[in-house]
N, CA, C and O atoms as a GROMACS GRO file, in nm:
protein
  408
    1MET      N    1  -1.416   0.743   0.757
    1MET     CA    2  -1.290   0.675   0.731
    1MET      C    3  -1.268   0.571   0.841
    1MET      O    4  -1.262   0.605   0.959
    2ASP      N    5  -1.257   0.447   0.802
    2ASP     CA    6  -1.239   0.337   0.895
    2ASP      C    7  -1.093   0.335   0.943
    2ASP      O    8  -1.001   0.320   0.862
    3GLU      N    9  -1.072   0.349   1.074
    3GLU     CA   10  -0.936   0.358   1.129
    3GLU      C   11  -0.855   0.231   1.105
    3GLU      O   12  -0.735   0.238   1.077
    4ARG      N   13  -0.919   0.116   1.115
    4ARG     CA   14  -0.847  -0.010   1.097
    4ARG      C   15  -0.798  -0.025   0.954
    4ARG      O   16  -0.684  -0.063   0.930
    5LYS      N   17  -0.886   0.005   0.858
    5LYS     CA   18  -0.848  -0.005   0.716
    5LYS      C   19  -0.742   0.099   0.682
    5LYS      O   20  -0.650   0.073   0.604
    6THR      N   21  -0.755   0.216   0.741
    6THR     CA   22  -0.656   0.322   0.717
    6THR      C   23  -0.520   0.280   0.769
    6THR      O   24  -0.419   0.298   0.700
    7ALA      N   25  -0.514   0.225   0.890
    7ALA     CA   26  -0.388   0.180   0.947
    7ALA      C   27  -0.326   0.070   0.862
    7ALA      O   28  -0.205   0.068   0.841
    8MET      N   29  -0.409  -0.022   0.812
    8MET     CA   30  -0.360  -0.130   0.728
    8MET      C   31  -0.302  -0.074   0.597
    8MET      O   32  -0.199  -0.121   0.549
    9MET      N   33  -0.370   0.025   0.542
    9MET     CA   34  -0.324   0.087   0.418
    9MET      C   35  -0.187   0.150   0.437
    9MET      O   36  -0.096   0.130   0.356
   10PHE      N   37  -0.172   0.228   0.544
   10PHE     CA   38  -0.046   0.300   0.562
   10PHE      C   39   0.066   0.209   0.614
   10PHE      O   40   0.184   0.239   0.596
   11LYS      N   41   0.030   0.099   0.676
   11LYS     CA   42   0.132   0.000   0.715
   11LYS      C   43   0.204  -0.051   0.591
   11LYS      O   44   0.324  -0.080   0.596
   12ALA      N   45   0.132  -0.062   0.483
   12ALA     CA   46   0.190  -0.112   0.358
   12ALA      C   47   0.304  -0.022   0.309
   12ALA      O   48   0.394  -0.070   0.240
   13PHE      N   49   0.301   0.104   0.343
   13PHE     CA   50   0.402   0.199   0.298
   13PHE      C   51   0.517   0.215   0.397
   13PHE      O   52   0.609   0.292   0.372
   14CYS      N   53   0.514   0.144   0.507
   14CYS     CA   54   0.610   0.166   0.617
   14CYS      C   55   0.723   0.063   0.620
   14CYS      O   56   0.768   0.025   0.728
   15ASP      N   57   0.768   0.020   0.506
   15ASP     CA   58   0.879  -0.075   0.503
   15ASP      C   59   0.958  -0.052   0.374
   15ASP      O   60   0.900  -0.037   0.267
   16GLU      N   61   1.090  -0.048   0.386
   16GLU     CA   62   1.176  -0.022   0.270
   16GLU      C   63   1.158  -0.127   0.160
   16GLU      O   64   1.158  -0.092   0.042
   17ASN      N   65   1.143  -0.253   0.197
   17ASN     CA   66   1.123  -0.357   0.096
   17ASN      C   67   0.993  -0.338   0.020
   17ASN      O   68   0.989  -0.357  -0.102
   18ARG      N   69   0.888  -0.301   0.091
   18ARG     CA   70   0.760  -0.281   0.023
   18ARG      C   71   0.765  -0.158  -0.068
   18ARG      O   72   0.703  -0.158  -0.174
   19ILE      N   73   0.838  -0.057  -0.028
   19ILE     CA   74   0.854   0.061  -0.114
   19ILE      C   75   0.930   0.020  -0.241
   19ILE      O   76   0.895   0.062  -0.351
   20ARG      N   77   1.034  -0.062  -0.226
   20ARG     CA   78   1.109  -0.111  -0.342
   20ARG      C   79   1.020  -0.193  -0.434
   20ARG      O   80   1.028  -0.181  -0.556
   21ILE      N   81   0.935  -0.276  -0.376
   21ILE     CA   82   0.842  -0.356  -0.455
   21ILE      C   83   0.749  -0.265  -0.534
   21ILE      O   84   0.726  -0.288  -0.653
   22LEU      N   85   0.694  -0.164  -0.469
   22LEU     CA   86   0.604  -0.070  -0.538
   22LEU      C   87   0.676   0.001  -0.652
   22LEU      O   88   0.618   0.021  -0.758
   23LYS      N   89   0.800   0.039  -0.629
   23LYS     CA   90   0.877   0.104  -0.737
   23LYS      C   91   0.894   0.009  -0.855
   23LYS      O   92   0.881   0.051  -0.970
   24LEU      N   93   0.921  -0.119  -0.827
   24LEU     CA   94   0.934  -0.217  -0.935
   24LEU      C   95   0.803  -0.236  -1.010
   24LEU      O   96   0.803  -0.254  -1.132
   25LEU      N   97   0.692  -0.231  -0.939
   25LEU     CA   98   0.562  -0.251  -1.001
   25LEU      C   99   0.514  -0.128  -1.078
   25LEU      O  100   0.419  -0.137  -1.156
   26CYS      N  101   0.578  -0.014  -1.056
   26CYS     CA  102   0.540   0.106  -1.132
   26CYS      C  103   0.562   0.085  -1.282
   26CYS      O  104   0.499   0.151  -1.364
   27GLY      N  105   0.652  -0.005  -1.317
   27GLY     CA  106   0.677  -0.036  -1.458
   27GLY      C  107   0.577  -0.132  -1.518
   27GLY      O  108   0.587  -0.166  -1.636
   28GLY      N  109   0.481  -0.177  -1.440
   28GLY     CA  110   0.380  -0.270  -1.488
   28GLY      C  111   0.383  -0.401  -1.411
   28GLY      O  112   0.463  -0.418  -1.318
   29GLU      N  113   0.296  -0.491  -1.450
   29GLU     CA  114   0.283  -0.619  -1.383
   29GLU      C  115   0.414  -0.697  -1.385
   29GLU      O  116   0.486  -0.699  -1.485
   30LYS      N  117   0.444  -0.761  -1.272
   30LYS     CA  118   0.566  -0.841  -1.260
   30LYS      C  119   0.532  -0.974  -1.196
   30LYS      O  120   0.449  -0.983  -1.106
   31CYS      N  121   0.599  -1.077  -1.243
   31CYS     CA  122   0.589  -1.210  -1.184
   31CYS      C  123   0.669  -1.208  -1.053
   31CYS      O  124   0.768  -1.136  -1.040
   32ALA      N  125   0.624  -1.287  -0.958
   32ALA     CA  126   0.696  -1.297  -0.830
   32ALA      C  127   0.840  -1.339  -0.852
   32ALA      O  128   0.929  -1.298  -0.777
   33CYS      N  129   0.866  -1.421  -0.954
   33CYS     CA  130   1.004  -1.464  -0.980
   33CYS      C  131   1.092  -1.346  -1.017
   33CYS      O  132   1.209  -1.342  -0.977
   34LYS      N  133   1.039  -1.250  -1.091
   34LYS     CA  134   1.116  -1.130  -1.126
   34LYS      C  135   1.138  -1.041  -1.004
   34LYS      O  136   1.245  -0.984  -0.987
   35LEU      N  137   1.037  -1.030  -0.920
   35LEU     CA  138   1.052  -0.953  -0.796
   35LEU      C  139   1.160  -1.015  -0.708
   35LEU      O  140   1.241  -0.945  -0.649
   36LEU      N  141   1.158  -1.148  -0.701
   36LEU     CA  142   1.260  -1.218  -0.620
   36LEU      C  143   1.400  -1.189  -0.672
   36LEU      O  144   1.492  -1.165  -0.593
   37GLU      N  145   1.418  -1.190  -0.803
   37GLU     CA  146   1.549  -1.160  -0.862
   37GLU      C  147   1.595  -1.019  -0.828
   37GLU      O  148   1.710  -0.997  -0.793
   38GLU      N  149   1.504  -0.924  -0.840
   38GLU     CA  150   1.536  -0.784  -0.817
   38GLU      C  151   1.560  -0.751  -0.670
   38GLU      O  152   1.642  -0.665  -0.637
   39MET      N  153   1.489  -0.820  -0.583
   39MET     CA  154   1.490  -0.786  -0.441
   39MET      C  155   1.600  -0.857  -0.362
   39MET      O  156   1.643  -0.807  -0.259
   40SER      N  157   1.645  -0.970  -0.409
   40SER     CA  158   1.743  -1.051  -0.335
   40SER      C  159   1.694  -1.084  -0.194
   40SER      O  160   1.767  -1.070  -0.096
   41ILE      N  161   1.569  -1.130  -0.188
   41ILE     CA  162   1.510  -1.174  -0.062
   41ILE      C  163   1.456  -1.315  -0.084
   41ILE      O  164   1.446  -1.361  -0.198
   42SER      N  165   1.421  -1.383   0.024
   42SER     CA  166   1.368  -1.518   0.012
   42SER      C  167   1.222  -1.515  -0.034
   42SER      O  168   1.154  -1.412  -0.022
   43GLN      N  169   1.176  -1.627  -0.085
   43GLN     CA  170   1.036  -1.637  -0.129
   43GLN      C  171   0.938  -1.617  -0.013
   43GLN      O  172   0.838  -1.548  -0.032
   44PRO      N  173   0.963  -1.674   0.106
   44PRO     CA  174   0.871  -1.648   0.216
   44PRO      C  175   0.866  -1.499   0.256
   44PRO      O  176   0.761  -1.448   0.294
   45THR      N  177   0.980  -1.432   0.248
   45THR     CA  178   0.983  -1.289   0.281
   45THR      C  179   0.904  -1.210   0.178
   45THR      O  180   0.829  -1.119   0.214
   46LEU      N  181   0.921  -1.243   0.050
   46LEU     CA  182   0.843  -1.176  -0.054
   46LEU      C  183   0.694  -1.201  -0.031
   46LEU      O  184   0.613  -1.108  -0.041
   47SER      N  185   0.657  -1.323  -0.001
   47SER     CA  186   0.515  -1.356   0.023
   47SER      C  187   0.458  -1.273   0.138
   47SER      O  188   0.345  -1.225   0.130
   48HIS      N  189   0.536  -1.257   0.243
   48HIS     CA  190   0.493  -1.176   0.358
   48HIS      C  191   0.464  -1.032   0.314
   48HIS      O  192   0.359  -0.977   0.346
   49HIS      N  193   0.558  -0.973   0.241
   49HIS     CA  194   0.540  -0.835   0.196
   49HIS      C  195   0.424  -0.822   0.098
   49HIS      O  196   0.349  -0.724   0.102
   50MET      N  197   0.409  -0.919   0.009
   50MET     CA  198   0.300  -0.912  -0.088
   50MET      C  199   0.165  -0.928  -0.020
   50MET      O  200   0.067  -0.867  -0.063
   51LYS      N  201   0.158  -1.008   0.084
   51LYS     CA  202   0.032  -1.022   0.158
   51LYS      C  203  -0.009  -0.888   0.219
   51LYS      O  204  -0.126  -0.850   0.213
   52ILE      N  205   0.086  -0.818   0.276
   52ILE     CA  206   0.056  -0.688   0.337
   52ILE      C  207   0.010  -0.589   0.229
   52ILE      O  208  -0.088  -0.518   0.249
   53LEU      N  209   0.080  -0.585   0.116
   53LEU     CA  210   0.043  -0.493   0.008
   53LEU      C  211  -0.093  -0.529  -0.051
   53LEU      O  212  -0.173  -0.440  -0.081
   54CYS      N  213  -0.120  -0.658  -0.068
   54CYS     CA  214  -0.249  -0.700  -0.122
   54CYS      C  215  -0.363  -0.678  -0.022
   54CYS      O  216  -0.470  -0.632  -0.061
   55ASP      N  217  -0.340  -0.710   0.105
   55ASP     CA  218  -0.443  -0.688   0.208
   55ASP      C  219  -0.479  -0.540   0.219
   55ASP      O  220  -0.593  -0.505   0.248
   56ALA      N  221  -0.381  -0.454   0.194
   56ALA     CA  222  -0.405  -0.309   0.199
   56ALA      C  223  -0.480  -0.261   0.076
   56ALA      O  224  -0.535  -0.151   0.076
   57GLY      N  225  -0.481  -0.342  -0.029
   57GLY     CA  226  -0.550  -0.304  -0.152
   57GLY      C  227  -0.462  -0.226  -0.249
   57GLY      O  228  -0.511  -0.183  -0.354
   58ILE      N  229  -0.336  -0.206  -0.216
   58ILE     CA  230  -0.245  -0.130  -0.302
   58ILE      C  231  -0.200  -0.214  -0.422
   58ILE      O  232  -0.176  -0.161  -0.530
   59VAL      N  233  -0.188  -0.343  -0.402
   59VAL     CA  234  -0.142  -0.435  -0.505
   59VAL      C  235  -0.245  -0.546  -0.522
   59VAL      O  236  -0.309  -0.588  -0.425
   60VAL      N  237  -0.261  -0.593  -0.644
   60VAL     CA  238  -0.347  -0.709  -0.671
   60VAL      C  239  -0.261  -0.816  -0.739
   60VAL      O  240  -0.167  -0.785  -0.812
   61GLY      N  241  -0.296  -0.940  -0.714
   61GLY     CA  242  -0.222  -1.051  -0.772
   61GLY      C  243  -0.313  -1.145  -0.847
   61GLY      O  244  -0.433  -1.154  -0.820
   62ARG      N  245  -0.254  -1.213  -0.941
   62ARG     CA  246  -0.326  -1.318  -1.014
   62ARG      C  247  -0.231  -1.435  -1.033
   62ARG      O  248  -0.112  -1.416  -1.058
   63LYS      N  249  -0.285  -1.553  -1.020
   63LYS     CA  250  -0.203  -1.674  -1.031
   63LYS      C  251  -0.200  -1.720  -1.177
   63LYS      O  252  -0.303  -1.726  -1.245
   64GLU      N  253  -0.081  -1.751  -1.222
   64GLU     CA  254  -0.063  -1.807  -1.356
   64GLU      C  255   0.035  -1.923  -1.342
   64GLU      O  256   0.154  -1.902  -1.318
   65GLY      N  257  -0.016  -2.043  -1.358
   65GLY     CA  258   0.068  -2.161  -1.334
   65GLY      C  259   0.106  -2.166  -1.187
   65GLY      O  260   0.021  -2.156  -1.098
   66LYS      N  261   0.235  -2.181  -1.161
   66LYS     CA  262   0.279  -2.186  -1.022
   66LYS      C  263   0.320  -2.050  -0.968
   66LYS      O  264   0.354  -2.037  -0.849
   67TRP      N  265   0.319  -1.948  -1.052
   67TRP     CA  266   0.365  -1.815  -1.010
   67TRP      C  267   0.251  -1.717  -0.995
   67TRP      O  268   0.147  -1.726  -1.061
   68MET      N  269   0.273  -1.622  -0.905
   68MET     CA  270   0.182  -1.509  -0.890
   68MET      C  271   0.237  -1.392  -0.970
   68MET      O  272   0.358  -1.371  -0.976
   69HIS      N  273   0.147  -1.316  -1.029
   69HIS     CA  274   0.183  -1.195  -1.101
   69HIS      C  275   0.115  -1.080  -1.028
   69HIS      O  276  -0.004  -1.087  -0.995
   70TYR      N  277   0.190  -0.974  -1.003
   70TYR     CA  278   0.140  -0.862  -0.923
   70TYR      C  279   0.142  -0.733  -1.002
   70TYR      O  280   0.226  -0.712  -1.090
   71ARG      N  281   0.047  -0.647  -0.969
   71ARG     CA  282   0.043  -0.513  -1.028
   71ARG      C  283  -0.016  -0.416  -0.926
   71ARG      O  284  -0.084  -0.457  -0.832
   72ILE      N  285   0.011  -0.290  -0.946
   72ILE     CA  286  -0.046  -0.187  -0.860
   72ILE      C  287  -0.194  -0.173  -0.894
   72ILE      O  288  -0.232  -0.175  -1.010
   73SER      N  289  -0.276  -0.158  -0.791
   73SER     CA  290  -0.420  -0.141  -0.808
   73SER      C  291  -0.454   0.007  -0.818
   73SER      O  292  -0.433   0.081  -0.722
   74PRO      N  293  -0.506   0.052  -0.931
   74PRO     CA  294  -0.545   0.194  -0.942
   74PRO      C  295  -0.650   0.233  -0.836
   74PRO      O  296  -0.648   0.345  -0.784
   75GLU      N  297  -0.741   0.141  -0.806
   75GLU     CA  298  -0.843   0.169  -0.705
   75GLU      C  299  -0.779   0.185  -0.567
   75GLU      O  300  -0.816   0.274  -0.491
   76GLY      N  301  -0.683   0.099  -0.536
   76GLY     CA  302  -0.613   0.107  -0.408
   76GLY      C  303  -0.534   0.236  -0.395
   76GLY      O  304  -0.531   0.297  -0.288
   77VAL      N  305  -0.471   0.276  -0.504
   77VAL     CA  306  -0.394   0.401  -0.504
   77VAL      C  307  -0.489   0.519  -0.479
   77VAL      O  308  -0.457   0.610  -0.403
   78GLN      N  309  -0.605   0.517  -0.544
   78GLN     CA  310  -0.702   0.626  -0.524
   78GLN      C  311  -0.751   0.629  -0.379
   78GLN      O  312  -0.766   0.737  -0.321
   79THR      N  313  -0.774   0.514  -0.321
   79THR     CA  314  -0.816   0.508  -0.180
   79THR      C  315  -0.707   0.566  -0.090
   79THR      O  316  -0.738   0.641   0.002
   80ALA      N  317  -0.582   0.531  -0.115
   80ALA     CA  318  -0.470   0.585  -0.036
   80ALA      C  319  -0.465   0.737  -0.048
   80ALA      O  320  -0.442   0.807   0.051
   81ARG      N  321  -0.486   0.788  -0.168
   81ARG     CA  322  -0.488   0.934  -0.188
   81ARG      C  323  -0.600   0.999  -0.106
   81ARG      O  324  -0.582   1.104  -0.044
   82GLU      N  325  -0.716   0.936  -0.109
   82GLU     CA  326  -0.830   0.990  -0.034
   82GLU      C  327  -0.803   0.990   0.116
   82GLU      O  328  -0.834   1.087   0.186
   83TYR      N  329  -0.746   0.880   0.166
   83TYR     CA  330  -0.714   0.873   0.309
   83TYR      C  331  -0.613   0.980   0.346
   83TYR      O  332  -0.629   1.049   0.447
   84LEU      N  333  -0.508   0.995   0.265
   84LEU     CA  334  -0.405   1.094   0.295
   84LEU      C  335  -0.463   1.235   0.288
   84LEU      O  336  -0.430   1.319   0.371
   85SER      N  337  -0.548   1.259   0.193
   85SER     CA  338  -0.613   1.390   0.182
   85SER      C  339  -0.698   1.418   0.306
   85SER      O  340  -0.703   1.531   0.354
   86GLY      N  341  -0.764   1.316   0.357
   86GLY     CA  342  -0.846   1.333   0.477
   86GLY      C  343  -0.765   1.375   0.598
   86GLY      O  344  -0.816   1.444   0.686
   87PHE      N  345  -0.638   1.333   0.602
   87PHE     CA  346  -0.552   1.369   0.714
   87PHE      C  347  -0.483   1.504   0.695
   87PHE      O  348  -0.443   1.568   0.792
   88THR      N  349  -0.470   1.546   0.572
   88THR     CA  350  -0.390   1.665   0.544
   88THR      C  351  -0.471   1.786   0.502
   88THR      O  352  -0.414   1.891   0.472
   89THR      N  353  -0.602   1.771   0.498
   89THR     CA  354  -0.688   1.882   0.463
   89THR      C  355  -0.754   1.935   0.591
   89THR      O  356  -0.822   1.862   0.662
   90ALA      N  357  -0.731   2.063   0.617
   90ALA     CA  358  -0.786   2.123   0.739
   90ALA      C  359  -0.938   2.136   0.727
   90ALA      O  360  -0.990   2.170   0.621
   91ASP      N  361  -1.006   2.110   0.836
   91ASP     CA  362  -1.150   2.125   0.844
   91ASP      C  363  -1.178   2.260   0.910
   91ASP      O  364  -1.152   2.276   1.029
   92PRO      N  365  -1.231   2.357   0.835
   92PRO     CA  366  -1.255   2.491   0.892
   92PRO      C  367  -1.344   2.488   1.016
   92PRO      O  368  -1.328   2.573   1.104
   93ALA      N  369  -1.436   2.395   1.024
   93ALA     CA  370  -1.525   2.386   1.141
   93ALA      C  371  -1.446   2.352   1.266
   93ALA      O  372  -1.478   2.400   1.375
   94CYS      N  373  -1.343   2.271   1.253
   94CYS     CA  374  -1.261   2.232   1.367
   94CYS      C  375  -1.159   2.339   1.402
   94CYS      O  376  -1.123   2.355   1.519
   95GLU      N  377  -1.111   2.413   1.302
   95GLU     CA  378  -1.009   2.515   1.325
   95GLU      C  379  -1.061   2.633   1.407
   95GLU      O  380  -0.984   2.696   1.480
   96SER      N  381  -1.190   2.663   1.397
   96SER     CA  382  -1.243   2.782   1.463
   96SER      C  383  -1.254   2.765   1.615
   96SER      O  384  -1.265   2.864   1.687
   97LYS      N  385  -1.251   2.645   1.663
   97LYS     CA  386  -1.264   2.620   1.807
   97LYS      C  387  -1.126   2.608   1.871
   97LYS      O  388  -1.040   2.535   1.821
   98SER      N  389  -1.107   2.678   1.978
   98SER     CA  390  -0.982   2.666   2.051
   98SER      C  391  -0.997   2.556   2.156
   98SER      O  392  -1.103   2.542   2.216
   99CYS      N  393  -0.892   2.479   2.177
   99CYS     CA  394  -0.900   2.372   2.275
   99CYS      C  395  -0.902   2.428   2.417
   99CYS      O  396  -0.938   2.357   2.511
  100CYS      N  397  -0.865   2.554   2.433
  100CYS     CA  398  -0.856   2.612   2.566
  100CYS      C  399  -0.978   2.697   2.603
  100CYS      O  400  -0.986   2.747   2.715
  101GLU      N  401  -1.071   2.714   2.509
  101GLU     CA  402  -1.190   2.794   2.540
  101GLU      C  403  -1.290   2.710   2.617
  101GLU      O  404  -1.304   2.590   2.595
  102SER      N  405  -1.360   2.776   2.708
  102SER     CA  406  -1.462   2.703   2.783
  102SER      C  407  -1.598   2.721   2.725
  102SER      O  408  -1.695   2.666   2.777
   0.00000   0.00000   0.00000
């Protein structure tokens, strides 16, 4: 598990606006103009948040005319699940060793 990619992935989930964006995208692909209406934020702010979500692989975008259309990436979601599972699943080999034993 690459620490840099993992940190980038989880950074995407660490902001209330990005969580709201993800909730909006759960209903399917949305144009940036619709996200702007729902979010009541500026276009540069939306672009900032979408860059973080796209760089993390959680969201993918496609350009249509002058607007971007965004959707949740099933592959990105699966990667996030795998990363989270890696942190939350105990490794029996590591559990058997005490940090205080010599």
